[in-house]
C-alpha positions in Angstrom: -21.0 -139.3 -58.0 -20.8 -136.2 -55.8 -22.2 -134.0 -58.6 -24.9 -136.6 -59.5 -25.9 -136.7 -55.8 -26.2 -133.0 -55.6 -28.2 -132.7 -58.8 -30.6 -135.4 -57.8 -31.1 -133.7 -54.4 -31.9 -130.4 -56.1 -34.3 -132.0 -58.5 -36.0 -133.8 -55.6 -36.4 -130.6 -53.7 -38.1 -129.0 -56.7 -40.4 -131.9 -57.5 -44.0 -131.4 -56.4 -45.1 -135.0 -56.8 -44.2 -137.0 -53.6 -43.4 -140.2 -55.5 -41.0 -138.3 -57.8 -39.5 -136.6 -54.8 -38.8 -140.0 -53.1 -37.4 -141.4 -56.3 -34.9 -138.6 -56.6 -34.0 -138.8 -52.9 -33.4 -142.6 -53.2 -31.2 -142.0 -56.3 -29.2 -139.3 -54.5 -28.7 -141.7 -51.5 -27.6 -144.5 -53.9 -25.1 -142.1 -55.6 -23.8 -141.1 -52.2 -23.4 -144.7 -51.0 -21.6 -145.6 -54.2 -19.1 -142.7 -53.7 -18.5 -143.9 -50.1 -17.8 -147.4 -51.2 -15.4 -146.2 -53.9 -13.6 -144.0 -51.4 -13.3 -146.9 -48.9 -12.0 -149.2 -51.7 -9.5 -146.7 -52.9 -8.5 -145.5 -49.5 
């Protein structure tokens, strides 16, 4: 999830279209949230 989050952030930064940028940012945030939940669950 860490890698996916970082890739999505990078794609989002390169995107010119505002909608695409927001979509990538949301996906990156979702991946980050999922990772946090997993760590809490496993912790």
